[in-house]
Each structure stands twice: as C-alpha cells, then as structure tokens.
N, CA, C and O atoms as a GROMACS GRO file, in nm:
protein
  484
    1UNK      N    1   7.544   8.208  12.857
    1UNK     CA    2   7.622   8.325  12.826
    1UNK      C    3   7.532   8.430  12.762
    1UNK      O    4   7.455   8.399  12.671
    2UNK      N    5   7.542   8.553  12.808
    2UNK     CA    6   7.467   8.663  12.748
    2UNK      C    7   7.540   8.705  12.621
    2UNK      O    8   7.662   8.724  12.623
    3UNK      N    9   7.466   8.719  12.512
    3UNK     CA   10   7.529   8.749  12.383
    3UNK      C   11   7.493   8.885  12.326
    3UNK      O   12   7.555   8.929  12.229
    4UNK      N   13   7.393   8.954  12.384
    4UNK     CA   14   7.352   9.083  12.328
    4UNK      C   15   7.264   9.156  12.428
    4UNK      O   16   7.221   9.100  12.529
    5UNK      N   17   7.237   9.281  12.398
    5UNK     CA   18   7.143   9.364  12.473
    5UNK      C   19   7.026   9.395  12.380
    5UNK      O   20   7.047   9.449  12.271
    6UNK      N   21   6.904   9.363  12.420
    6UNK     CA   22   6.784   9.390  12.341
    6UNK      C   23   6.714   9.510  12.404
    6UNK      O   24   6.675   9.504  12.520
    7UNK      N   25   6.699   9.616  12.328
    7UNK     CA   26   6.635   9.739  12.376
    7UNK      C   27   6.498   9.753  12.312
    7UNK      O   28   6.476   9.704  12.201
    8UNK      N   29   6.407   9.820  12.381
    8UNK     CA   30   6.272   9.844  12.329
    8UNK      C   31   6.245   9.993  12.324
    8UNK      O   32   6.284  10.068  12.414
    9UNK      N   33   6.178  10.036  12.219
    9UNK     CA   34   6.124  10.172  12.210
    9UNK      C   35   5.974  10.157  12.198
    9UNK      O   36   5.926  10.090  12.107
   10UNK      N   37   5.900  10.218  12.288
   10UNK     CA   38   5.754  10.216  12.281
   10UNK      C   39   5.707  10.340  12.206
   10UNK      O   40   5.752  10.451  12.234
   11UNK      N   41   5.617  10.322  12.110
   11UNK     CA   42   5.573  10.431  12.025
   11UNK      C   43   5.422  10.426  12.007
   11UNK      O   44   5.363  10.319  11.994
   12UNK      N   45   5.360  10.544  12.006
   12UNK     CA   46   5.216  10.553  11.977
   12UNK      C   47   5.188  10.515  11.832
   12UNK      O   48   5.080  10.466  11.800
   13UNK      N   49   5.286  10.538  11.745
   13UNK     CA   50   5.276  10.501  11.604
   13UNK      C   51   5.396  10.412  11.570
   13UNK      O   52   5.494  10.461  11.514
   14UNK      N   53   5.389  10.282  11.603
   14UNK     CA   54   5.505  10.195  11.582
   14UNK      C   55   5.548  10.183  11.436
   14UNK      O   56   5.666  10.166  11.408
   15UNK      N   57   5.453  10.192  11.343
   15UNK     CA   58   5.491  10.182  11.202
   15UNK      C   59   5.579  10.299  11.162
   15UNK      O   60   5.679  10.281  11.092
   16UNK      N   61   5.544  10.420  11.206
   16UNK     CA   62   5.624  10.539  11.175
   16UNK      C   63   5.761  10.530  11.242
   16UNK      O   64   5.862  10.566  11.182
   17UNK      N   65   5.764  10.483  11.365
   17UNK     CA   66   5.892  10.468  11.436
   17UNK      C   67   5.979  10.364  11.367
   17UNK      O   68   6.099  10.386  11.350
   18UNK      N   69   5.920  10.251  11.328
   18UNK     CA   70   5.997  10.147  11.258
   18UNK      C   71   6.052  10.200  11.125
   18UNK      O   72   6.166  10.172  11.090
   19UNK      N   73   5.969  10.274  11.052
   19UNK     CA   74   6.013  10.332  10.925
   19UNK      C   75   6.129  10.428  10.947
   19UNK      O   76   6.221  10.433  10.866
   20UNK      N   77   6.125  10.504  11.056
   20UNK     CA   78   6.233  10.596  11.089
   20UNK      C   79   6.365  10.521  11.111
   20UNK      O   80   6.467  10.557  11.053
   21UNK      N   81   6.362  10.418  11.193
   21UNK     CA   82   6.485  10.341  11.219
   21UNK      C   83   6.534  10.271  11.092
   21UNK      O   84   6.655  10.259  11.070
   22UNK      N   85   6.441  10.225  11.009
   22UNK     CA   86   6.477  10.155  10.886
   22UNK      C   87   6.526  10.253  10.778
   22UNK      O   88   6.631  10.230  10.718
   23UNK      N   89   6.450  10.362  10.754
   23UNK     CA   90   6.476  10.448  10.639
   23UNK      C   91   6.566  10.568  10.668
   23UNK      O   92   6.647  10.607  10.584
   24UNK      N   93   6.554  10.626  10.786
   24UNK     CA   94   6.634  10.743  10.819
   24UNK      C   95   6.767  10.702  10.883
   24UNK      O   96   6.873  10.745  10.838
   25UNK      N   97   6.760  10.618  10.986
   25UNK     CA   98   6.885  10.572  11.048
   25UNK      C   99   6.952  10.462  10.968
   25UNK      O  100   7.071  10.436  10.984
   26UNK      N  101   6.873  10.397  10.881
   26UNK     CA  102   6.924  10.292  10.792
   26UNK      C  103   6.984  10.174  10.867
   26UNK      O  104   7.087  10.119  10.827
   27UNK      N  105   6.919  10.135  10.978
   27UNK     CA  106   6.967  10.021  11.055
   27UNK      C  107   6.922   9.891  10.989
   27UNK      O  108   6.805   9.878  10.953
   28UNK      N  109   7.012   9.795  10.972
   28UNK     CA  110   6.974   9.664  10.920
   28UNK      C  111   6.869   9.602  11.012
   28UNK      O  112   6.869   9.624  11.134
   29UNK      N  113   6.778   9.524  10.954
   29UNK     CA  114   6.671   9.468  11.035
   29UNK      C  115   6.621   9.337  10.977
   29UNK      O  116   6.650   9.302  10.862
   30UNK      N  117   6.547   9.267  11.058
   30UNK     CA  118   6.475   9.148  11.014
   30UNK      C  119   6.328   9.168  11.049
   30UNK      O  120   6.295   9.228  11.152
   31UNK      N  121   6.242   9.116  10.965
   31UNK     CA  122   6.098   9.120  10.991
   31UNK      C  123   6.063   8.987  11.057
   31UNK      O  124   6.075   8.881  10.996
   32UNK      N  125   6.018   8.994  11.182
   32UNK     CA  126   5.985   8.872  11.255
   32UNK      C  127   5.844   8.825  11.225
   32UNK      O  128   5.797   8.727  11.282
   33UNK      N  129   5.775   8.897  11.135
   33UNK     CA  130   5.639   8.862  11.096
   33UNK      C  131   5.544   8.978  11.118
   33UNK      O  132   5.547   9.041  11.223
   34UNK      N  133   5.463   9.006  11.020
   34UNK     CA  134   5.361   9.110  11.033
   34UNK      C  135   5.417   9.250  11.044
   34UNK      O  136   5.351   9.338  11.099
   35UNK      N  137   5.538   9.273  10.993
   35UNK     CA  138   5.596   9.407  10.999
   35UNK      C  139   5.667   9.440  11.129
   35UNK      O  140   5.709   9.554  11.149
   36UNK      N  141   5.682   9.341  11.218
   36UNK     CA  142   5.754   9.362  11.343
   36UNK      C  143   5.902   9.352  11.314
   36UNK      O  144   5.957   9.242  11.301
   37UNK      N  145   5.968   9.467  11.303
   37UNK     CA  146   6.109   9.472  11.268
   37UNK      C  147   6.196   9.471  11.394
   37UNK      O  148   6.165   9.538  11.493
   38UNK      N  149   6.304   9.394  11.389
   38UNK     CA  150   6.406   9.394  11.494
   38UNK      C  151   6.532   9.449  11.428
   38UNK      O  152   6.577   9.398  11.325
   39UNK      N  153   6.590   9.553  11.489
   39UNK     CA  154   6.702   9.624  11.429
   39UNK      C  155   6.835   9.588  11.491
   39UNK      O  156   6.847   9.569  11.612
   40UNK      N  157   6.934   9.578  11.405
   40UNK     CA  158   7.072   9.564  11.452
   40UNK      C  159   7.118   9.704  11.494
   40UNK      O  160   7.108   9.798  11.416
   41UNK      N  161   7.167   9.716  11.616
   41UNK     CA  162   7.205   9.847  11.666
   41UNK      C  163   7.356   9.865  11.680
   41UNK      O  164   7.401   9.972  11.719
   42UNK      N  165   7.432   9.765  11.648
   42UNK     CA  166   7.577   9.778  11.656
   42UNK      C  167   7.630   9.764  11.797
   42UNK      O  168   7.562   9.709  11.884
   43UNK      N  169   7.752   9.813  11.821
   43UNK     CA  170   7.810   9.803  11.954
   43UNK      C  171   7.722   9.875  12.056
   43UNK      O  172   7.652   9.970  12.023
   44UNK      N  173   7.728   9.829  12.180
   44UNK     CA  174   7.650   9.894  12.285
   44UNK      C  175   7.732   9.906  12.411
   44UNK      O  176   7.836   9.841  12.426
   45UNK      N  177   7.684   9.990  12.501
   45UNK     CA  178   7.744  10.006  12.632
   45UNK      C  179   7.632  10.032  12.731
   45UNK      O  180   7.521  10.070  12.691
   46UNK      N  181   7.658  10.013  12.857
   46UNK     CA  182   7.556  10.030  12.960
   46UNK      C  183   7.611  10.116  13.072
   46UNK      O  184   7.719  10.088  13.125
   47UNK      N  185   7.539  10.220  13.108
   47UNK     CA  186   7.575  10.305  13.221
   47UNK      C  187   7.467  10.293  13.328
   47UNK      O  188   7.350  10.272  13.295
   48UNK      N  189   7.505  10.305  13.453
   48UNK     CA  190   7.409  10.300  13.564
   48UNK      C  191   7.411  10.437  13.631
   48UNK      O  192   7.516  10.482  13.678
   49UNK      N  193   7.295  10.502  13.636
   49UNK     CA  194   7.283  10.637  13.691
   49UNK      C  195   7.191  10.634  13.813
   49UNK      O  196   7.105  10.548  13.823
   50UNK      N  197   7.209  10.728  13.905
   50UNK     CA  198   7.121  10.735  14.022
   50UNK      C  199   6.984  10.790  13.983
   50UNK      O  200   6.972  10.866  13.886
   51UNK      N  201   6.881  10.753  14.057
   51UNK     CA  202   6.749  10.812  14.035
   51UNK      C  203   6.737  10.947  14.104
   51UNK      O  204   6.646  11.024  14.074
   52UNK      N  205   6.830  10.975  14.196
   52UNK     CA  206   6.834  11.109  14.257
   52UNK      C  207   6.976  11.138  14.302
   52UNK      O  208   7.051  11.050  14.343
   53UNK      N  209   7.011  11.265  14.292
   53UNK     CA  210   7.143  11.310  14.333
   53UNK      C  211   7.135  11.460  14.358
   53UNK      O  212   7.100  11.536  14.268
   54UNK      N  213   7.165  11.502  14.479
   54UNK     CA  214   7.154  11.643  14.512
   54UNK      C  215   7.009  11.689  14.500
   54UNK      O  216   6.920  11.627  14.558
   55UNK      N  217   6.985  11.796  14.426
   55UNK     CA  218   6.849  11.847  14.408
   55UNK      C  219   6.784  11.797  14.279
   55UNK      O  220   6.681  11.849  14.238
   56UNK      N  221   6.843  11.696  14.215
   56UNK     CA  222   6.791  11.640  14.090
   56UNK      C  223   6.737  11.500  14.116
   56UNK      O  224   6.794  11.423  14.193
   57UNK      N  225   6.624  11.468  14.049
   57UNK     CA  226   6.571  11.331  14.057
   57UNK      C  227   6.491  11.301  13.930
   57UNK      O  228   6.451  11.392  13.857
   58UNK      N  229   6.468  11.171  13.906
   58UNK     CA  230   6.391  11.128  13.790
   58UNK      C  231   6.312  11.003  13.826
   58UNK      O  232   6.350  10.928  13.916
   59UNK      N  233   6.202  10.982  13.756
   59UNK     CA  234   6.124  10.860  13.772
   59UNK      C  235   6.162  10.757  13.666
   59UNK      O  236   6.115  10.644  13.667
   60UNK      N  237   6.251  10.799  13.572
   60UNK     CA  238   6.293  10.708  13.465
   60UNK      C  239   6.368  10.590  13.522
   60UNK      O  240   6.439  10.601  13.622
   61UNK      N  241   6.351  10.477  13.457
   61UNK     CA  242   6.424  10.356  13.494
   61UNK      C  243   6.513  10.309  13.380
   61UNK      O  244   6.607  10.232  13.402
   62UNK      N  245   6.484  10.355  13.256
   62UNK     CA  246   6.562  10.316  13.138
   62UNK      C  247   6.572  10.436  13.045
   62UNK      O  248   6.486  10.524  13.047
   63UNK      N  249   6.675  10.440  12.965
   63UNK     CA  250   6.689  10.542  12.862
   63UNK      C  251   6.776  10.485  12.751
   63UNK      O  252   6.870  10.410  12.778
   64UNK      N  253   6.745  10.521  12.629
   64UNK     CA  254   6.827  10.481  12.515
   64UNK      C  255   6.892  10.607  12.460
   64UNK      O  256   6.826  10.709  12.443
   65UNK      N  257   7.020  10.600  12.434
   65UNK     CA  258   7.094  10.709  12.371
   65UNK      C  259   7.171  10.652  12.253
   65UNK      O  260   7.213  10.536  12.255
   66UNK      N  261   7.189  10.732  12.151
   66UNK     CA  262   7.268  10.692  12.036
   66UNK      C  263   7.401  10.765  12.041
   66UNK      O  264   7.405  10.886  12.067
   67UNK      N  265   7.511  10.694  12.018
   67UNK     CA  266   7.645  10.751  12.026
   67UNK      C  267   7.698  10.770  11.884
   67UNK      O  268   7.681  10.683  11.798
   68UNK      N  269   7.762  10.885  11.860
   68UNK     CA  270   7.825  10.910  11.730
   68UNK      C  271   7.965  10.965  11.754
   68UNK      O  272   7.999  11.003  11.866
   69UNK      N  273   8.046  10.969  11.648
   69UNK     CA  274   8.182  11.019  11.664
   69UNK      C  275   8.200  11.162  11.614
   69UNK      O  276   8.304  11.222  11.638
   70UNK      N  277   8.100  11.218  11.545
   70UNK     CA  278   8.104  11.356  11.497
   70UNK      C  279   7.961  11.407  11.494
   70UNK      O  280   7.888  11.382  11.398
   71UNK      N  281   7.920  11.476  11.598
   71UNK     CA  282   7.779  11.510  11.613
   71UNK      C  283   7.729  11.605  11.504
   71UNK      O  284   7.617  11.589  11.456
   72UNK      N  285   7.811  11.703  11.463
   72UNK     CA  286   7.766  11.795  11.358
   72UNK      C  287   7.743  11.721  11.227
   72UNK      O  288   7.641  11.742  11.161
   73UNK      N  289   7.836  11.635  11.189
   73UNK     CA  290   7.821  11.559  11.063
   73UNK      C  291   7.703  11.463  11.071
   73UNK      O  292   7.629  11.447  10.974
   74UNK      N  293   7.685  11.399  11.187
   74UNK     CA  294   7.574  11.304  11.203
   74UNK      C  295   7.441  11.375  11.197
   74UNK      O  296   7.348  11.328  11.131
   75UNK      N  297   7.429  11.489  11.265
   75UNK     CA  298   7.304  11.567  11.262
   75UNK      C  299   7.274  11.612  11.119
   75UNK      O  300   7.161  11.599  11.073
   76UNK      N  301   7.374  11.663  11.049
   76UNK     CA  302   7.354  11.709  10.911
   76UNK      C  303   7.310  11.593  10.821
   76UNK      O  304   7.219  11.609  10.740
   77UNK      N  305   7.374  11.477  10.836
   77UNK     CA  306   7.338  11.361  10.756
   77UNK      C  307   7.195  11.316  10.785
   77UNK      O  308   7.118  11.289  10.693
   78UNK      N  309   7.161  11.307  10.914
   78UNK     CA  310   7.025  11.263  10.949
   78UNK      C  311   6.921  11.365  10.905
   78UNK      O  312   6.813  11.326  10.859
   79UNK      N  313   6.950  11.494  10.918
   79UNK     CA  314   6.856  11.597  10.870
   79UNK      C  315   6.833  11.584  10.720
   79UNK      O  316   6.722  11.606  10.672
   80UNK      N  317   6.938  11.549  10.645
   80UNK     CA  318   6.923  11.535  10.499
   80UNK      C  319   6.831  11.419  10.464
   80UNK      O  320   6.779  11.413  10.352
   81UNK      N  321   6.810  11.326  10.559
   81UNK     CA  322   6.721  11.212  10.537
   81UNK      C  323   6.586  11.233  10.606
   81UNK      O  324   6.506  11.140  10.614
   82UNK      N  325   6.560  11.354  10.655
   82UNK     CA  326   6.430  11.385  10.711
   82UNK      C  327   6.420  11.383  10.862
   82UNK      O  328   6.312  11.405  10.916
   83UNK      N  329   6.530  11.357  10.932
   83UNK     CA  330   6.525  11.354  11.079
   83UNK      C  331   6.501  11.494  11.134
   83UNK      O  332   6.545  11.594  11.076
   84UNK      N  333   6.431  11.499  11.247
   84UNK     CA  334   6.404  11.626  11.316
   84UNK      C  335   6.464  11.617  11.456
   84UNK      O  336   6.469  11.511  11.517
   85UNK      N  337   6.510  11.731  11.505
   85UNK     CA  338   6.574  11.740  11.635
   85UNK      C  339   6.506  11.846  11.719
   85UNK      O  340   6.447  11.941  11.666
   86UNK      N  341   6.512  11.831  11.850
   86UNK     CA  342   6.462  11.933  11.943
   86UNK      C  343   6.581  12.014  11.992
   86UNK      O  344   6.675  11.959  12.050
   87UNK      N  345   6.577  12.143  11.969
   87UNK     CA  346   6.685  12.228  12.015
   87UNK      C  347   6.810  12.213  11.932
   87UNK      O  348   6.808  12.164  11.819
   88UNK      N  349   6.920  12.256  11.990
   88UNK     CA  350   7.050  12.253  11.924
   88UNK      C  351   7.146  12.166  12.005
   88UNK      O  352   7.112  12.121  12.115
   89UNK      N  353   7.262  12.143  11.952
   89UNK     CA  354   7.365  12.066  12.023
   89UNK      C  355   7.406  12.144  12.148
   89UNK      O  356   7.434  12.263  12.142
   90UNK      N  357   7.409  12.073  12.262
   90UNK     CA  358   7.454  12.134  12.387
   90UNK      C  359   7.574  12.058  12.440
   90UNK      O  360   7.589  11.938  12.417
   91UNK      N  361   7.660  12.129  12.511
   91UNK     CA  362   7.782  12.072  12.567
   91UNK      C  363   7.758  12.039  12.714
   91UNK      O  364   7.733  12.128  12.795
   92UNK      N  365   7.765  11.909  12.748
   92UNK     CA  366   7.746  11.864  12.886
   92UNK      C  367   7.877  11.802  12.936
   92UNK      O  368   7.971  11.786  12.858
   93UNK      N  369   7.883  11.768  13.063
   93UNK     CA  370   8.006  11.712  13.120
   93UNK      C  371   8.055  11.589  13.045
   93UNK      O  372   8.175  11.574  13.025
   94UNK      N  373   7.964  11.501  13.004
   94UNK     CA  374   8.003  11.372  12.944
   94UNK      C  375   8.015  11.377  12.793
   94UNK      O  376   8.075  11.288  12.733
   95UNK      N  377   7.958  11.481  12.729
   95UNK     CA  378   7.963  11.487  12.584
   95UNK      C  379   7.873  11.596  12.527
   95UNK      O  380   7.810  11.671  12.602
   96UNK      N  381   7.869  11.605  12.396
   96UNK     CA  382   7.785  11.702  12.326
   96UNK      C  383   7.660  11.628  12.281
   96UNK      O  384   7.669  11.520  12.222
   97UNK      N  385   7.541  11.685  12.308
   97UNK     CA  386   7.416  11.613  12.288
   97UNK      C  387   7.312  11.696  12.212
   97UNK      O  388   7.319  11.818  12.206
   98UNK      N  389   7.216  11.623  12.156
   98UNK     CA  390   7.097  11.682  12.097
   98UNK      C  391   6.987  11.575  12.104
   98UNK      O  392   7.017  11.455  12.103
   99UNK      N  393   6.863  11.618  12.111
   99UNK     CA  394   6.750  11.525  12.118
   99UNK      C  395   6.696  11.497  11.979
   99UNK      O  396   6.655  11.589  11.907
  100UNK      N  397   6.695  11.369  11.940
  100UNK     CA  398   6.646  11.322  11.811
  100UNK      C  399   6.501  11.280  11.827
  100UNK      O  400   6.469  11.201  11.916
  101UNK      N  401   6.412  11.332  11.742
  101UNK     CA  402   6.270  11.299  11.749
  101UNK      C  403   6.242  11.172  11.668
  101UNK      O  404   6.272  11.166  11.549
  102UNK      N  405   6.184  11.073  11.733
  102UNK     CA  406   6.141  10.951  11.665
  102UNK      C  407   5.993  10.969  11.631
  102UNK      O  408   5.911  10.984  11.721
  103UNK      N  409   5.956  10.967  11.503
  103UNK     CA  410   5.815  10.984  11.467
  103UNK      C  411   5.726  10.882  11.538
  103UNK      O  412   5.754  10.762  11.533
  104UNK      N  413   5.622  10.929  11.602
  104UNK     CA  414   5.529  10.841  11.671
  104UNK      C  415   5.586  10.780  11.797
  104UNK      O  416   5.523  10.694  11.858
  105UNK      N  417   5.705  10.825  11.838
  105UNK     CA  418   5.770  10.767  11.955
  105UNK      C  419   5.839  10.874  12.039
  105UNK      O  420   5.808  10.992  12.028
  106UNK      N  421   5.931  10.831  12.122
  106UNK     CA  422   5.997  10.923  12.215
  106UNK      C  423   6.113  10.996  12.149
  106UNK      O  424   6.154  10.962  12.038
  107UNK      N  425   6.166  11.096  12.218
  107UNK     CA  426   6.291  11.156  12.176
  107UNK      C  427   6.404  11.067  12.228
  107UNK      O  428   6.392  11.006  12.335
  108UNK      N  429   6.512  11.060  12.153
  108UNK     CA  430   6.628  10.981  12.192
  108UNK      C  431   6.750  11.073  12.187
  108UNK      O  432   6.770  11.146  12.090
  109UNK      N  433   6.830  11.068  12.292
  109UNK     CA  434   6.950  11.150  12.294
  109UNK      C  435   7.053  11.095  12.195
  109UNK      O  436   7.080  10.975  12.191
  110UNK      N  437   7.108  11.186  12.116
  110UNK     CA  438   7.223  11.156  12.031
  110UNK      C  439   7.340  11.229  12.093
  110UNK      O  440   7.330  11.348  12.123
  111UNK      N  441   7.452  11.159  12.114
  111UNK     CA  442   7.565  11.231  12.172
  111UNK      C  443   7.700  11.184  12.121
  111UNK      O  444   7.719  11.069  12.080
  112UNK      N  445   7.793  11.279  12.126
  112UNK     CA  446   7.933  11.253  12.097
  112UNK      C  447   8.003  11.256  12.232
  112UNK      O  448   8.011  11.361  12.296
  113UNK      N  449   8.053  11.143  12.274
  113UNK     CA  450   8.113  11.130  12.407
  113UNK      C  451   8.245  11.206  12.417
  113UNK      O  452   8.320  11.219  12.319
  114UNK      N  453   8.271  11.256  12.538
  114UNK     CA  454   8.401  11.317  12.567
  114UNK      C  455   8.499  11.212  12.619
  114UNK      O  456   8.617  11.242  12.638
  115UNK      N  457   8.452  11.092  12.642
  115UNK     CA  458   8.536  10.981  12.687
  115UNK      C  459   8.550  10.882  12.573
  115UNK      O  460   8.480  10.893  12.472
  116UNK      N  461   8.639  10.787  12.586
  116UNK     CA  462   8.654  10.681  12.485
  116UNK      C  463   8.547  10.576  12.513
  116UNK      O  464   8.561  10.498  12.608
  117UNK      N  465   8.439  10.572  12.433
  117UNK     CA  466   8.330  10.476  12.459
  117UNK      C  467   8.380  10.331  12.457
  117UNK      O  468   8.447  10.291  12.361
  118UNK      N  469   8.350  10.253  12.561
  118UNK     CA  470   8.395  10.115  12.563
  118UNK      C  471   8.338  10.032  12.448
  118UNK      O  472   8.396   9.929  12.412
  119UNK      N  473   8.226  10.074  12.391
  119UNK     CA  474   8.168  10.002  12.278
  119UNK      C  475   8.263  10.000  12.159
  119UNK      O  476   8.256   9.912  12.074
  120UNK      N  477   8.352  10.098  12.153
  120UNK     CA  478   8.441  10.110  12.038
  120UNK      C  479   8.580  10.057  12.066
  120UNK      O  480   8.667  10.062  11.978
  121UNK      N  481   8.604  10.004  12.186
  121UNK     CA  482   8.738   9.953  12.220
  121UNK      C  483   8.762   9.819  12.155
  121UNK      O  484   8.869   9.760  12.172
   0.00000   0.00000   0.00000
C-alpha cells in the first residue's frame, strides 16, 4: 500500500534551501543524518498536465506547488519571515498564484485554488 508522496527539490545550495523550509516555512522535519532534513509537507494532491497543448509546450516532467487558503495573508506572513517572491499575485484559470523563491534552489508556485482542493476534503 502506498502511504505517502515523497517530493524532491534540487538546489545549488541545499543548506540554504533546507534552512528556508525549516525556518521560513516552519515545516516539521527529521534529520536523517549529516544535516539531511526530510520535511513533513502535510496533505498533498497530484495533477497530470500535458507536455504540449495548442501553441504551448514544456520540457518539464515534474513541478512542486504549495497550496494556501488565503494568498495575501500567506504572502505577508512569509515575507515577515524573510521569504522573497518573484512578481506579484496573478489570477489564472485554476487559482491565484505567485512564485516563491527558495534560496539556493528553484522557484516554487504558491497558489490559492479556485476549486476545492482534494487534499483538504
């Protein structure tokens, strides 16, 4: 039986990225040895998207997004703890989004869904 989804974030500076998830996002974690932290991420959901549709295409095979229930409050809270964002909140078909910068790592989409996320059912 599958019991969880394990996600990976690759970072040029893994210590800075781990500190961000630990100190800014405040995710509970365990140290598996030598500072290798594994974070509890809470409920999750999985969407399957096409690699091309119409005049749009991507080479991406995976993406991590963080879901929140109030994007303005979440952005303000994370900014107060030192988080940085690219751009401003934008309104898309599926929800309101902003790109969260992970120090030493990739940007991660933060979004407030316009649908009832199954992770919260």
